[in-house]
N, C-alpha and C positions, 0 to 999 in steps of 0.2 A: 586508587585502584586503576591500573592500566588495562583497558579492554580493547581487544582487536575484533572488529566485526568484518566478516567476509561476506561479500555480496556480488552477485552477477548483475543486479539492477543498479545502475548509477547514472549520473549525469552524462550526456545531455538528455537521457530519458526523463520524462515528466510523468510520474505515476505515484500511487499511494505508498509504495515501498520506499522510493527515494525520498519523498517528503517526510515519511515517518523517521527514517534514519537521520536525516539532517536535523530534524526537530529534536530527536533524542539526544544527539551529540551536543546541541546547544544547551539543553536543560541539564544533561548529566554533568557538564562542566561546572555549573553552579553548585552541584552537589558533591564536588570534589573528585569526580571520576574523569579520567582522560580517555576519550574514545578515538581510536584510529581505524581507518577503513582499508581493507584489502579489496581492491576493486578491479575491474577489467582494464583500467588505465595502464598503458605500457605493454599490454599483451597483444599479439596479433588476433584478428577476429575474422569471422565469416558471417555472411548473411544467412537468413532463414527463409527459404523459398515460400513457405506457407505463412510467413509473418513479415510482410514487406516493411522495410525500414528498421527492423530489429537486427542487431548483430550480436553474435555470441563469442565471448572471449575464448582463446585457446591457450590456457596457462600451461607452463612447463613445471615439472616437479622441482627442479633446482631453484628456480626463481620464487616459487611459492615458499619453499623452505627459507630462502634468504629473507624474504619480506617478513615472515613470521618471526624469525630469530632477530631481525633488526628491530622489530616492535617490542620484543621481550615482554609480552603481555602477562598479566596476572590471570586473565580469563579470555577465552576465545568463544565467540558466538558466530554461528553460521545462519545467515538470513535466507538464502536461496538454495535451491537444489540443482543449480546449473553447474557448468564445468568448474567455476571458482569454488563453489560449495563442495563439490565432490573432491577436488584437489586438497582443500584444507582439511576436510574430513579424513582423507587418506593420511595426511601428515600427522594429524592427531592420533590416529590409530597406530601408526608406526612407532610413535614416540610415547604411547600410552598416556596421552594427555586427555583430561576431561574437557568436554566442550558442550555447549548448549546449541540448540537450533530454534528456529521459529517457523511456523506454518503460516505463510502470508499470502499465498496465491493458489488458487484451485487449478493447478496444472492439469490434472486428469480431465476436468471438464473442458478446459481450454483446448487441450489436444483433441479431445473427442469431437468437438465441433469443427475442427480443421482437418481431421484425418480419419482413417478407419481404425485407429488404435482404440480399443475399448478402455473405458475409465478404470475397470477392474484391474487391468494389467498395469496401468500407471500407478494406481494406488499400491500395488504390490511393491513396485520399485521404491515409492516414497516411504512405505513402512520400513523397508530395509535401510534406507538412508537415515531416517530419524531414530531407528532402534538403537543406534550406537551412541546417541546423545544422552547426557545426564538428565536433561529436561528438554522437552519440545514445548515452546511457549505459543499459546494461542490467544487471540484477542477477545473472544466471546464465549459465553457459556454454551450456546447452541453448537458452535464449532467444536468445543471440548467434547460434548456428548456425541456428536457425529463421528469425530475421529476415534473416540473410544470404542464406538460400535464397530468401526472398521478395523480394529485391532491395533491401533496406536497406543503406546504405553508411555508412562512417565510424562504425562502432560501437566503443564502449569499455565498460569495466567500472566499475560502481559497486555494490559489495556492500552488504548490509544488516547491521544489528546488533540488539542487544537490550539493554534497560536491566536489568541483572542485580541492581541494587539494588531497583528497584520490583518486578520479577518474580522471586520467590524462593519456596522451599517452606516457609518458616518458620511461617506461620500459616494453614493450610488452613481453609476454611469447614466448619462442621458441617452436613453434608447428611444428613438423616434419610431415606436412600434405600437400597434393597437394593444390595449390591455384587455385581460390580464396576460402577463408574460410567463410562459412555462419554459424553464431552462434546464438543460442537462449539460454536464461538463465531464470530460475525460477523453480517453483514447477512443477514436471512432473506429471500432473494430467489432467484428461479429460477436465475440464473446461478451461484449458489454451490452448486447441486446437493445441497442438504441432504437432500432426500428419498431420495437414494441411501444415506444413512446411516440414516435413520429406518425404511426398509423392511427393514433387516437383522434377522434373527432372532438376537438376542444375549441372553446372560444378564444379570441385574442390571437396571440402569437406563440410560435414555438421557436426556440433558439437552441443551437448546439454550439458550445464552446469546446474547442479541441481539434485535434487532427488525427489522421490515421488512415489505414488502408481502405476502409469502407466509405470514406468521405465522398469521393467522386460519385460512386454509385448511388449513395443516398441523396446527394444533392440533385442528381438527375431525376430520381424517382419522386422526390418530394420538393418540387420547385418553390413551394410556398413557405418552406422552412428557412430561417435565417442561420447560415453557418458562418461563424465569426472567426474560426481558426483558433490557434493556441493563444492563451492569455497567461501571464504570470504576474506574481507580486501584487502591487496595488491595483494594477489594471484588472487582474482576475477578481480581486476583492470587490472592486467597483461593479463589475458585471454580476457577480453573485448577489450583491446587495440590491441591484436594480430589478431582479426577478421577483415575481409574485409567488411563484412556487418553484422549488428545485425538484426535478424529477430524476429519480435514481432507478432506472429500469433493469439494472444488472441482477442476474440470478446466480452469479458465480463468484462474486467478491467475498472474501472472508470477513471483511469489516466495512470498508468504504469510508475512509477518512473524510472524503469530500462532503459527506453528509454533515459532519460536525462543522466543516468549514462554511457550508451554506447556513447552518443554524447560527453560527457566530455572526454572520452577516444579517441575521434577523429574518432569514428566508425559510419558511416551512418546507418540509420534505414530503414527497409522494413516492411510494415504492411498493414493490411486491412484498408479501409477508414471508421473507426468506432470511437465511443467515446473513447477518449484517444489519439490515433494517430492523429485524425483530429484536436485535440486541441494542441497537442505538436508539431507535424510536420507541419500540415496545408500545406501551399504552400511554406514554407521555403526550400531552396536548401540544406537540410541536410538529406533528406530521400525521399522515394517514397512510395506512397499509391496507392493501386490498388486491385480490387476484384480478379484480376489475380495475385496471390502472386508471382508466378515465374517471371512475368514481373516486379513487384516491386523490387524483389531481384536483377535482372539484371540491372535495371536502377540505383539502389542505388550504384552499383559499380563505377559509374562515378561521384559520389558526392565528393566534396572537404573535406578532413579530417580536414584541417585547419578551414574551415567554420563551421564544426560540433563543434569543440572545442570553437570557438568564440561564437557560439550560446549558448552553455552551460554556459559559463562564465557570461552571462547576467542574469542567473536564479539561484540566490543564496538562500540558506536556510535562510539567514538573512532577506531577503525581505519576504519570506514565514512566518517566525516567527513574523515579524512586523505586517503583515496583520492579523494573527491569534490573536495576543494580542489586536490589534485595534478593532476587532470584539467584544471581551470580554469587553473591556473598554467602548465601545459605548453602550453596553447593560446594563452595571452596574449591573451584577447579584448580588443577595442577598448573604450575607456572611453566613457561617455556624453558626447555632444558639448558639453553645457553643464553647469555646476555647479548645485548645488541653488539654487533661487530661493526667497527668503523675503520675502513681502509684509509690509509694516509691519503689526504687530498680528495677524498670522496665522502659523500654522505649517503646513508642508507636510503633507498627509494621506498617511500611508503605510499600505499594506494590512496 
């Protein structure tokens, strides 16, 4: 099966959506599925004033059509509701092609904390976007129920996984900091609610791994916190493994893949009891959920690191990819109306 995935989120961005898609592609290949991506690469872009560092692609209709037809996919999946997502949706509607979508980011809440646009208005736009899909895939049961209550229809499940070979507890970084070490990782931005963690009165040390528009302000406000900047690959793994507790203060993530990454490194999780942590941690003895985040952090210190690792080993990307492919196969989406076109001396550009 040839699958084309359209996404506005792509490298060099480092976030859960990008990590999910790249992990999905690797695992799907082993299952006999070929995934290509239609990304912002090659399109002009503009910055977002309310989101420093983020750029939004400006796709054109003709190039979107060319890329889709060059890929000649058996199935089309749209991951994001940005300009790329809307453009691919429009192409599928014009050509009466079935497609699927996934709900991966709480844009209504993100927008609400950065502007005066109410979440209800954003949800109305997203309902319209996803209503045209054969299925809208969600990662958790609580998100399924929440979106159903908001009027979203034709919902299905696509769970997440973790690369337990990359994320492991074997080589923790040597951090010369007082113990215990409470660490968070991700984009340092207001919607991630990092300040809810930094404001807690905790023993030992607080560490932030990542970068973003709120970093400078938080560093100035909390001089005792260690900000280490962005980490990737084995370096990221080593830092997650060096922490005593991974703190996930976000209230707006739909899942939070980084929770599984921390657990794979043997590090227990402390979080609020909201969508994402409720589904990943639930009542498993690998983390603590509490509206009192300080209490959750202190309780997580007593969790077994071996139990965290065992928990993560049961949640593979292969199972996630198998579920994703199964959704597409069951729906039997229409194929692209024309085969790939190759112009003499040129190769089709693929995102």
